[in-house]
C-alpha positions in Angstrom: 161.1 201.2 122.1 163.6 201.2 119.1 162.1 202.6 116.0 163.8 201.2 112.9 163.7 203.0 109.5 162.1 201.2 106.6 162.4 202.4 103.0 159.5 202.3 100.5 160.8 201.2 97.1 159.2 202.4 94.0 156.5 199.9 92.3 157.2 197.4 94.8 155.6 195.6 97.7 157.3 195.4 101.2 156.3 193.4 104.3 157.2 194.8 107.5 157.3 193.4 111.1 156.2 195.7 113.6 156.1 195.3 117.5 154.5 197.1 120.4 155.3 198.5 123.8 152.9 201.3 124.0 152.2 202.2 121.0 153.5 199.7 118.3 155.3 201.4 115.7 157.8 202.0 113.1 159.3 205.0 111.0 159.6 205.4 107.2 161.5 207.8 105.4 159.5 208.6 102.1 163.0 210.3 100.6 164.9 207.0 101.0 167.4 206.5 98.1 166.0 204.7 95.0 162.7 205.0 96.2 161.1 208.1 94.5 159.7 207.7 91.3 161.1 210.2 88.5 159.2 213.5 88.3 157.9 213.1 91.8 157.4 216.1 94.1 154.9 215.2 96.8 153.1 212.0 98.5 150.4 211.1 100.5 150.1 208.2 102.8 146.9 206.1 104.1 146.7 203.0 106.2 143.8 200.4 106.8 141.7 200.5 109.8 143.9 200.3 113.0 146.9 201.8 111.6 147.5 205.4 112.5 150.1 207.7 110.5 151.8 210.5 112.1 153.6 213.3 110.2 156.6 214.6 111.8 158.1 217.8 110.1 160.0 220.9 110.9 157.6 224.0 110.7 160.2 226.4 109.8 161.3 224.5 106.6 158.1 222.3 105.5 154.9 224.3 104.7 151.8 222.1 105.7 149.0 221.4 102.8 146.3 223.2 103.1 143.7 221.7 101.3 145.1 218.3 100.2 146.9 215.4 102.1 149.9 215.7 99.8 153.4 216.6 101.4 156.4 217.6 99.8 159.0 215.1 99.3 161.5 216.5 101.8 164.4 215.1 104.1 162.9 216.8 106.9 159.7 215.1 107.0 159.6 211.9 108.9 156.5 209.3 109.2 155.6 207.2 112.1 153.3 204.4 111.9 151.5 202.6 114.9 148.9 200.1 115.2 146.4 200.0 117.8 146.2 196.1 118.3 148.6 193.2 117.5 147.9 191.4 114.3 145.8 188.2 113.9 147.1 187.1 110.9 150.6 187.8 109.2 150.3 191.0 106.8 146.8 191.8 108.0 147.2 195.5 107.8 148.9 197.9 105.3 150.1 201.3 104.4 149.7 203.0 101.0 152.1 205.8 99.9 151.1 207.2 96.5 153.6 209.8 94.9 152.5 212.6 92.7 154.2 214.8 89.9 154.1 218.5 90.4 150.8 219.3 88.5 149.3 215.9 88.4 146.1 214.5 90.1 147.1 211.0 89.5 149.7 209.3 91.3 152.9 208.5 89.5 153.6 205.4 91.5 152.0 203.7 94.4 153.9 201.6 97.1 152.3 199.2 99.4 153.8 198.4 103.0 152.3 195.2 104.5 152.2 195.4 108.5 152.5 192.6 111.0 152.3 193.9 114.6 153.3 191.5 117.4 153.6 192.4 121.1 156.5 191.1 123.1 157.0 192.1 126.5 159.1 191.1 129.6 157.2 192.3 132.5 158.0 192.2 136.4 156.7 194.0 139.3 157.9 197.2 138.0 155.6 199.5 140.2 156.6 197.6 143.3 153.2 196.4 144.4 153.7 192.9 144.8 151.8 192.1 141.4 153.2 191.8 138.1 151.5 194.4 135.7 152.5 196.0 132.5 154.0 199.5 133.2 154.7 202.7 131.2 157.9 203.2 133.2 161.0 202.7 131.4 162.0 199.0 132.4 165.3 199.1 131.6 166.2 201.7 134.4 166.0 201.3 138.3 165.2 204.0 140.4 164.8 205.0 143.9 162.3 206.8 145.9 158.7 206.8 146.5 158.0 207.6 142.6 160.8 205.2 141.5 160.3 202.1 139.8 161.9 198.8 139.1 161.7 195.2 140.3 163.0 193.8 143.4 165.0 190.4 143.9 165.7 188.5 147.1 168.8 186.3 147.5 167.1 183.1 148.5 169.4 182.6 151.2 167.0 180.5 153.5 166.3 177.0 153.5 162.7 175.8 153.0 163.3 172.2 152.6 164.8 171.2 156.0 166.1 167.9 154.6 168.8 169.7 152.2 172.0 171.4 153.3 172.8 174.9 152.8 170.6 177.8 151.5 168.3 177.3 149.0 170.3 179.4 146.5 173.1 176.7 146.7 170.8 174.1 144.9 170.3 174.4 141.2 166.7 173.1 141.7 163.6 174.2 143.4 163.3 172.7 146.5 159.5 173.1 147.2 156.5 175.4 146.6 157.7 177.6 149.5 160.9 178.1 147.8 159.0 179.5 144.8 157.4 181.9 146.8 160.8 183.6 147.5 161.4 184.3 143.9 160.3 187.1 141.9 157.9 186.6 139.0 159.0 187.6 135.6 156.3 187.1 132.8 156.9 186.8 129.0 153.7 188.0 127.3 153.3 187.9 123.6 150.5 188.8 121.2 150.4 187.9 117.5 150.0 185.6 114.8 151.4 182.2 116.1 152.7 181.6 112.6 155.1 184.2 113.0 156.3 182.9 116.3 156.6 179.4 114.9 159.2 180.8 112.3 161.1 183.1 114.3 162.9 182.8 117.9 162.4 184.1 121.2 165.5 184.1 123.3 165.8 185.2 127.1 169.1 186.1 127.9 171.2 187.4 131.1 174.7 189.2 130.8 177.8 187.2 131.3 178.8 189.6 133.9 175.6 189.3 136.0 174.8 185.2 135.3 176.4 184.1 138.5 174.3 186.6 140.8 170.9 185.0 139.9 169.1 182.1 138.5 165.9 181.9 136.6 163.4 178.9 136.8 160.9 177.7 134.2 158.2 174.9 134.4 159.1 172.1 131.7 155.7 170.4 132.0 152.9 171.3 134.6 153.3 173.5 137.6 154.3 171.0 140.1 157.5 172.5 141.6 159.6 169.5 140.6 158.9 170.4 137.0 160.9 173.8 137.4 164.1 173.8 135.8 166.9 176.2 135.8 167.1 178.4 132.1 169.5 181.1 133.2 172.2 181.2 135.8 176.0 180.8 136.3 176.3 178.4 133.4 173.3 179.6 131.3 173.6 182.8 129.4 170.6 182.4 127.0 167.6 180.3 126.8 165.5 179.8 123.6 161.8 180.0 124.5 159.4 177.3 123.5 156.7 179.6 122.6 153.9 177.0 121.6 151.3 179.8 120.9 151.2 180.4 124.7 150.6 184.3 125.3 152.1 184.2 129.1 154.8 182.2 130.1 156.1 182.3 133.5 159.5 182.5 134.9 160.9 182.7 138.5 163.9 184.6 139.3 166.3 184.1 142.5 169.0 186.0 143.7 172.2 184.3 144.5 174.5 187.1 145.7 174.1 190.1 148.0 175.4 193.4 146.8 179.1 193.7 147.3 182.3 195.6 146.5 182.4 194.0 143.0 178.4 193.4 142.5 176.1 196.8 142.5 172.9 194.6 143.0 171.5 195.4 139.6 170.5 192.3 137.3 168.9 192.7 133.8 167.1 190.3 131.8 166.3 190.6 128.1 164.2 188.9 125.6 164.9 189.1 121.9 162.9 188.5 118.9 165.1 187.0 116.0 164.4 186.5 112.7 165.7 183.1 111.6 167.9 183.5 108.4 168.9 181.5 105.6 171.5 178.7 106.4 175.0 180.1 106.7 173.9 183.5 108.2 173.3 184.5 111.7 169.8 185.1 113.0 168.8 188.8 112.8 167.7 190.7 116.1 164.1 192.3 115.4 163.2 193.7 119.0 164.4 193.4 122.4 162.7 194.1 125.6 164.5 194.5 128.8 163.7 194.5 132.6 166.2 195.4 135.6 165.9 194.0 139.1 167.8 195.2 142.1 168.8 192.5 144.9 167.4 193.7 148.2 170.1 194.7 150.8 170.7 193.3 153.9 168.9 195.6 156.6 170.1 195.9 160.3 167.5 196.6 162.9 168.3 199.2 165.6 167.2 198.9 169.3 164.1 201.1 168.9 162.5 198.6 166.9 160.1 196.0 168.7 161.8 192.9 169.9 160.6 189.5 168.9 162.9 187.0 170.0 166.0 187.1 172.7 168.6 184.6 172.4 171.0 183.8 175.1 173.5 180.8 176.0 173.4 178.3 178.8 176.7 177.7 180.6 176.4 175.3 183.5 179.3 173.2 183.7 181.9 175.8 183.7 184.2 178.0 186.4 181.8 180.7 185.6 178.3 179.6 185.0 175.3 181.9 184.1 172.6 180.0 185.5 171.4 183.2 187.8 172.0 185.4 184.7 169.7 183.2 182.8 167.0 183.2 185.2 167.2 187.2 185.4 166.9 187.2 181.8 164.0 185.0 181.5 162.1 187.3 184.0 163.2 190.4 181.8 161.9 188.7 178.7 158.4 187.7 180.3 158.1 191.5 181.1 158.9 192.6 177.7 156.6 189.9 176.3 158.9 188.4 173.8 160.1 184.9 173.1 163.6 183.4 174.7 165.6 181.1 172.9 168.6 179.4 174.7 171.3 177.7 173.3 172.4 174.7 175.3 176.0 174.4 176.3 176.3 171.3 174.0 175.8 173.4 171.1 177.5 176.8 172.2 180.4 174.6 173.3 180.9 176.7 176.3 180.9 180.1 173.9 178.5 182.5 175.6 179.2 185.6 173.3 176.2 185.3 171.2 176.2 188.8 170.4 179.7 188.5 169.1 178.8 185.4 167.0 175.9 186.8 164.9 173.7 189.9 163.8 170.2 189.9 162.8 168.7 191.7 160.0 166.5 191.2 157.0 165.6 191.3 153.3 162.3 192.7 151.6 160.9 192.7 148.4 157.2 193.5 147.6 155.9 190.2 147.7 158.1 188.9 150.6 160.0 189.6 153.7 162.1 187.5 155.8 164.9 187.9 158.7 168.4 187.0 157.5 171.1 186.1 160.3 174.7 187.7 159.4 177.3 185.0 160.7 180.6 186.7 162.1 183.9 185.0 161.1 185.0 184.8 164.7 184.3 181.1 164.5 184.4 179.8 168.1 182.4 177.5 170.1 179.1 179.2 168.4 180.5 178.6 164.7 177.8 176.3 163.8 174.9 177.8 165.5 173.6 180.3 163.0 173.8 177.7 160.3 172.5 174.7 162.1 169.7 176.3 164.4 168.8 179.6 163.0 168.8 179.0 159.1 165.5 177.5 158.0 162.2 178.2 156.5 161.7 182.0 155.9 164.8 182.8 157.8 168.2 183.4 155.7 171.6 183.0 156.2 174.8 185.1 155.2 178.3 185.3 155.9 181.6 186.7 154.9 184.9 185.0 155.7 188.1 186.8 155.4 191.6 184.8 155.5 191.9 183.2 159.0 195.1 184.9 159.7 193.3 188.2 159.0 190.4 187.7 161.7 190.8 190.1 164.7 188.5 190.8 167.8 187.1 193.7 165.8 185.5 191.3 163.4 183.2 190.2 166.1 179.4 191.7 165.9 179.7 193.3 169.4 181.8 195.7 167.0 178.7 196.4 164.9 175.5 198.4 165.6 173.2 200.7 163.7 171.5 204.1 164.7 167.6 204.7 164.6 166.6 206.7 161.6 168.3 210.3 161.5 168.3 213.4 159.2 172.0 214.9 159.0 171.9 218.5 157.2 168.7 217.8 155.4 169.8 214.2 154.3 167.4 211.6 155.5 168.4 208.3 156.5 165.2 206.3 157.2 167.0 203.3 158.0 169.6 204.7 160.2 173.3 204.2 159.9 175.6 201.2 160.5 178.2 202.0 163.2 181.5 200.1 162.8 184.2 200.3 165.3 187.7 201.1 163.7 191.1 202.2 164.4 192.1 205.9 165.2 192.6 207.8 161.8 196.1 207.2 160.2 197.0 205.0 163.3 197.3 201.6 161.6 195.7 199.7 164.3 193.2 197.3 164.1 190.0 197.3 161.9 187.1 195.2 161.0 188.2 192.9 158.2 187.9 194.6 154.8 185.5 191.9 153.3 182.8 192.5 156.0 183.4 196.4 155.4 182.9 196.2 151.9 179.9 193.7 152.4 178.1 196.5 154.8 179.2 199.6 152.6 177.8 197.8 149.3 174.1 197.7 151.1 174.0 201.3 150.4 170.6 201.9 152.6 172.3 202.3 155.8 175.7 204.0 155.2 178.2 203.1 157.8 180.0 205.5 160.0 183.4 204.2 161.4 184.1 205.2 165.0 187.2 204.6 167.2 187.2 201.5 169.3 190.8 200.3 169.0 191.5 202.1 172.3 189.6 199.3 174.2 191.1 195.8 174.8 188.2 193.8 173.1 187.7 196.9 170.8 183.7 196.9 170.6 181.4 199.8 170.0 178.9 198.2 172.4 181.6 199.0 175.1 181.2 202.6 175.2 178.0 203.6 173.1 174.2 202.5 172.8 170.8 203.8 171.7 167.7 203.6 173.8 164.0 204.6 172.7 162.4 207.8 173.8 159.0 209.3 173.2 160.3 213.0 172.5 162.9 214.6 170.0 164.1 212.3 167.6 162.6 209.1 169.1 165.7 207.7 170.8 168.7 209.0 172.8 172.2 208.0 172.3 174.0 206.8 175.6 177.9 207.1 176.1 179.9 205.9 178.5 181.3 208.7 180.6 184.4 208.8 183.1 183.6 212.5 183.4 180.1 212.0 184.6 181.1 209.4 186.9 183.9 211.3 188.7 181.4 214.1 188.9 178.8 211.6 190.6 181.8 210.3 193.0 182.7 213.7 193.9 179.4 215.0 194.9 178.9 212.0 197.0 182.3 212.7 198.7 181.1 216.2 199.4 178.0 214.8 200.9 180.2 213.0 203.5 179.8 209.5 201.6 183.6 209.0 200.9 183.8 205.8 202.7 181.2 204.2 200.6 182.9 201.5 198.8 182.7 200.0 195.3 182.2 196.1 194.9 180.6 195.8 198.2 178.9 192.5 198.8 180.7 190.5 196.0 182.7 187.6 197.4 186.3 187.3 196.9 186.3 190.9 195.7 188.4 193.6 197.4 186.2 196.7 198.0 187.6 200.5 197.0 186.1 203.2 198.6 185.1 206.7 196.8 187.9 208.4 198.5 190.4 205.9 197.4 189.1 206.0 193.7 189.2 209.9 193.6 192.8 209.8 195.0 194.0 207.3 192.5 195.9 209.3 190.1 196.8 206.1 187.9 193.0 205.5 187.5 192.2 209.2 187.0 194.9 209.0 184.1 193.6 206.2 182.9 190.0 207.8 182.5 191.2 210.9 181.3 192.5 209.0 178.3 189.3 207.2 177.9 187.1 210.4 177.9 189.3 211.8 175.3 188.8 208.7 173.3 185.0 209.0 173.8 184.9 212.8 173.2 186.5 211.9 169.7 183.7 209.5 168.9 181.2 212.0 170.4 182.2 214.7 167.4 181.8 211.8 165.1 178.7 210.6 166.2 177.2 214.2 166.4 178.3 215.2 163.0 177.4 211.9 160.9 174.2 211.2 163.1 173.0 214.9 162.9 172.7 214.8 166.9 172.7 217.9 169.3 173.9 217.4 173.1 170.3 216.9 174.0 170.3 213.8 172.1 173.1 212.3 174.1 173.0 211.0 177.6 176.4 210.6 179.7 176.4 207.3 181.7 178.7 207.3 184.6 181.4 204.7 183.7 185.1 204.2 184.7 187.7 202.4 182.8 191.2 201.0 183.6 194.3 200.9 181.4 195.7 197.3 181.0 198.9 197.2 178.3 197.8 200.5 176.7 194.3 199.2 176.1 191.2 200.0 178.2 188.7 197.7 180.2 185.7 198.6 182.2 186.4 199.1 185.9 183.1 198.0 187.1 180.3 196.3 184.9 179.6 198.5 181.8 176.4 200.2 182.2 176.2 201.0 178.6 176.7 197.3 177.7 173.0 196.7 177.9 170.1 194.9 176.2 167.2 196.8 174.9 163.7 195.1 175.0 161.1 198.0 174.1 160.9 199.9 177.0 162.7 197.5 179.3 166.4 197.8 179.7 168.5 194.7 181.0 171.5 196.8 182.5 174.6 195.1 184.2 174.5 195.6 187.8 177.4 197.9 188.6 177.9 197.1 192.6 178.6 200.8 192.9 178.8 202.4 196.4 176.0 202.2 198.8 174.5 205.8 199.8 171.6 205.6 201.9 170.9 202.2 201.1 170.8 202.3 197.5 173.3 201.9 194.8 174.5 205.4 193.6 175.5 204.3 190.3 172.0 202.6 189.8 170.2 205.6 191.2 171.9 207.7 189.1 171.2 205.7 185.8 167.5 205.5 186.9 167.3 209.3 187.1 168.6 209.5 183.5 166.4 207.0 181.9 163.4 206.4 183.6 162.0 210.0 182.7 162.0 208.8 179.2 159.5 206.0 179.9 162.1 203.3 180.3 162.3 200.7 183.1 165.7 199.6 184.4 166.4 196.2 185.3 170.1 195.7 186.9 171.3 192.0 186.2 174.2 190.4 188.1 176.6 189.4 185.2 179.8 190.1 187.4 181.2 186.5 187.6 179.2 185.1 184.6 180.4 188.0 181.9 182.2 190.7 183.3 185.1 188.9 184.7 185.4 187.7 181.4 185.6 191.0 179.6 181.9 191.4 178.5 178.4 192.3 179.9 174.7 192.0 179.3 174.8 193.0 175.8 177.6 190.8 174.8 175.7 187.7 176.2 172.4 188.5 174.4 170.9 188.8 170.8 167.9 190.3 169.6 165.6 189.5 166.7 163.4 192.6 166.1 160.5 193.6 163.9 161.7 195.0 160.7 161.1 198.6 159.6 157.6 199.5 158.4 159.7 201.8 155.7 160.4 200.0 152.5 164.0 200.3 151.6 163.4 201.2 147.9 161.6 204.3 148.9 164.5 206.0 150.4 167.1 208.0 148.3 170.7 206.8 149.0 
């Protein structure tokens, strides 16, 4: 707490207002100019019961009294006065300072300092226990880590009142009791004589630079939610508190903005006790207490977390219906024991690419956690689905919209992924790292929009890694990589599509005498191509040499940025074909899969049949089933693959949040 200096003037009495924050106190300078009686060389100081007096001095320059309590008048002596308890009445405690001459036993002069101690404390859940308690920690600072401190604030981005439009944060009034539960408590606690508070002011404030990021509510009457009125926020920088002898005043604080390029996520509030001055003069600040909140970041969930709900679109009246695909997904979801939500064609407006439309994450505070859907700016048929169908009670919504002319395919969220937790050269990332598909360094190609990248970087707890995806026609990271859970090593494997592995497999089958086994066998209207023909096609081989080089570039980035070794990576056989200098999958993309616990929904590749088995499926099983995973191959050829997507592109998964609490990490 700040410690003001008070002079004690000769032969006069002074009043002093003290305040507390463990312990209450003020400082006195006994050599204050004009306060030393003529001929005085020493002093002693005594306080009434409940007042503690501390003499602070430099042993090298000041000699401590041996038999008397008289101290030399010296500029190197400082006195600190504290009080054990707030005052019950004004001036109910005092301090006496007696000044002595060089040889006298009686004081030359006596000064009295009358004290009134009050406690003014702005308290939050500084210790992050879910309960507002007084804390010894420095409330003006917010620190990370398991030993850190500082309160947490949620962006009130859900919609608890179904009759209202938009998120709760867009409304300047409390919508319901559930709305209040999404907010963080802030308590103003005071102790001391009511007369003193009646004569002075308590003012709650928020800095102008942060006022548009938060809103504070206070009940004007009883605790009915409709009695809560906004007292601080975008158009209110200060609020004069009506004390009315109350010792505890409750405020509810909601976040209005996520961390972003221009917002660190930190918000502070201060309460100031002002001495009301005479007419024509400004009020004088006596004491200020400050608390700091950090707004919870939006946190993505990797494939290794438990699936809760699977989302998929229904497409019936279309040239490429997905009825069979939907049936296969229902069976897979039953095996994985999670919920299935189907977006009907009337709502998806023939847009089946639900992975591209949205990404699920969550926000967390010690008192509350809820999922939040991040809506991409692609704005096609599914444009309204996240806002109309997903936003609701305890399910939040956030989006970032670049100018329409700047939106590209890389802004779809098939181009957004997150790794499981990793450790890189001793640096822990307990919530993993976000992966963003981008252009080749210095190439000037397609990139995810800056407003989206800025948002993702600003969340801080999952520092993004940009990988090279612009070599693909669609340009999404889920076309060449994914993560699957594993019970050993780091708890996961990175799967990378691999033309090299596919050529090795086909060459092996050719050497075994199966060169006439054909790709795409059994697909109506599709021309088959044998292993011999694939291996002899130099154009296809050159295309895949290029694709392999691009994937190898990403392999190096991912090993470096995620701390991976070769043992953490599995190469999944996959071929690509070049069209207008960009690559597409040659057959259904085996890494574009959905992970539901230990159950994998993998695009059926329709590979060459060898000894009655698809050799591509057999190879994938041999790579993944030893990890305890179950492979289910789903026919998405006409319903997704021919439209330049696969299983992952056509599904989306809401997952259980991390058990690790984000504020315990060290960014």
